[in-house]
C-alpha positions as CSV (number, residue, x, y, z in Angstrom):
1,X,35.5,134.3,203.4
2,X,38.8,132.1,203.7
3,X,39.6,133.1,199.9
4,X,38.9,136.8,200.7
5,X,41.3,136.4,203.7
6,X,44.2,134.9,201.7
7,X,43.7,137.7,198.9
8,X,43.8,140.4,201.6
9,X,46.8,138.8,203.1
10,X,48.6,138.3,199.6
11,X,48.0,142.3,198.9
12,X,49.2,143.4,202.3
13,X,52.5,141.2,201.8
14,X,52.8,142.6,198.3
15,X,52.5,146.5,199.5
16,X,55.1,145.6,202.3
17,X,57.4,144.3,199.8
18,X,57.0,147.3,197.6
19,X,57.2,149.7,200.5
20,X,60.3,147.9,201.8
21,X,62.0,148.3,198.3
22,X,61.1,151.8,197.8
23,X,62.5,152.9,201.2
24,X,65.4,150.8,201.0
25,X,67.0,152.5,197.7
26,X,70.2,154.4,198.0
27,X,69.0,157.5,196.4
28,X,67.2,159.3,199.1
29,X,65.1,161.3,197.2
30,X,62.5,161.1,199.7
31,X,64.2,161.9,203.1
32,X,61.1,164.0,204.2
33,X,58.7,160.8,203.9
34,X,61.0,158.2,205.5
35,X,59.3,158.7,209.1
36,X,55.9,158.2,207.6
37,X,57.1,155.5,205.5
38,X,58.5,153.5,208.2
39,X,54.9,154.0,210.4
40,X,53.1,152.8,207.2
41,X,55.3,149.9,207.1
42,X,54.6,149.4,210.8
43,X,50.8,149.4,210.3
44,X,50.8,147.1,207.5
45,X,52.8,144.7,209.4
46,X,50.4,144.7,212.1
47,X,47.6,144.2,209.6
48,X,49.6,141.3,208.0
49,X,49.9,139.7,211.4
50,X,46.1,140.2,212.0
51,X,45.3,138.9,208.4
52,X,47.5,135.9,209.2
53,X,46.2,135.2,212.5
54,X,42.4,135.3,211.5
55,X,43.3,133.4,208.4
56,X,44.8,130.6,210.6
57,X,41.6,130.9,212.8
58,X,39.3,130.4,209.7
59,X,41.1,127.3,208.6
60,X,41.1,126.0,212.1
61,X,37.4,126.3,212.2
62,X,36.7,124.9,208.9
63,X,39.0,122.0,209.4
64,X,37.4,121.1,212.8
65,X,33.7,121.8,211.4
66,X,34.6,119.4,208.4
67,X,36.1,116.7,211.0
68,X,32.8,117.0,212.8
69,X,30.7,116.7,209.8
70,X,32.7,113.5,208.8
71,X,32.5,112.0,212.4
72,X,28.9,112.8,212.4
73,X,28.0,111.4,208.9
74,X,29.8,108.3,209.9
75,X,28.0,108.0,213.0
76,X,24.7,108.6,211.2
77,X,25.4,106.0,208.8
78,X,26.2,103.5,211.5
79,X,22.8,104.3,213.2
80,X,20.8,104.1,209.9
81,X,22.2,100.6,209.2
82,X,21.5,99.5,213.0
83,X,18.1,100.7,212.5
84,X,17.6,99.4,209.2
85,X,18.8,95.6,210.6
86,X,16.6,96.2,213.5
87,X,13.4,96.8,211.3
88,X,14.4,93.6,209.0
89,X,14.8,91.3,212.2
90,X,11.8,92.6,213.9
91,X,9.7,92.5,210.5
92,X,11.2,88.7,210.2
93,X,10.2,87.9,214.0
94,X,6.6,89.4,213.7
95,X,6.0,87.2,210.6
96,X,7.2,84.2,212.6
97,X,5.2,84.9,215.6
98,X,2.0,85.5,213.1
99,X,2.8,82.2,211.6
100,X,3.1,80.5,215.1
101,X,-0.1,82.2,216.5
102,X,-2.0,81.1,213.4
103,X,-0.7,77.4,213.8
104,X,-1.5,77.5,217.5
105,X,-5.1,78.7,216.8
106,X,-5.5,76.0,214.2
107,X,-4.6,73.4,216.8
108,X,-6.5,75.0,219.4
109,X,-9.6,74.6,217.1
110,X,-8.7,71.1,216.4
111,X,-8.2,70.3,220.0
112,X,-11.6,71.9,220.8
113,X,-13.4,69.8,218.2
114,X,-11.9,66.7,219.6
115,X,-12.5,67.5,223.2
116,X,-16.0,68.0,222.1
117,X,-16.3,64.8,220.4
118,X,-14.7,63.0,223.5
119,X,-17.1,64.7,225.9
120,X,-20.1,63.5,223.7
121,X,-18.8,60.1,223.7
122,X,-18.2,60.1,227.5
123,X,-21.6,61.5,227.9
124,X,-22.9,58.5,226.0
125,X,-21.0,55.9,227.9
126,X,-22.0,57.6,231.3
127,X,-25.6,57.3,230.3
128,X,-25.1,53.3,229.6
129,X,-22.5,52.3,231.9
130,X,-23.1,54.6,235.2
131,X,-25.9,52.9,237.1
132,X,-28.7,55.3,238.3
133,X,-30.2,55.1,241.4
134,X,-33.8,54.0,241.0
135,X,-36.6,56.7,242.2
136,X,-39.1,55.8,245.1
137,X,-41.9,55.7,242.6
138,X,-39.9,53.0,240.4
139,X,-39.4,50.9,243.4
140,X,-42.7,51.2,244.6
141,X,-44.2,50.2,241.1
142,X,-42.3,47.0,241.0
C-alpha cells in the first residue's frame, strides 16, 4: 500500500508540474481555460497534500509496527532462553533429588536390617541376662 501511495503522490506531482508549466506560458492561447486550470491545480494540490499526509501516516504506522515486532521478538528470545535454562536447572535438580532419594532408601533399608539384627540380639541377651521371677508353681515344686 505504501508503494501505491508513493506512486500516486509522484503522479500528482508530475501532473502539477505539467499543468503549472502549461499555464505559465507567455503565449496565452488558452485564456478561456485559465480559471478552470487554476481550480484543477488547486484541487491537485489538495490531493497532493492528502497523499503526503496519508503516506506519512503509513510510514509511521509501519515503523511503529516494525519497532514493536523487534521489541516483542527480543522479549520472546529472552523469555525462551530463561525458560530453557529453568528446564535445564530443574531437570538437573530433579535428577539430583532422585539420586539422593535412592541413596536414602538404600541407607534406610540397611539401617532397618541392622536394627532388626540388634533387636534380635537384644532379645537373646534379655532372655539370658534378665532374671525372671519364679512362678508360684516353680517355688512350690522346689
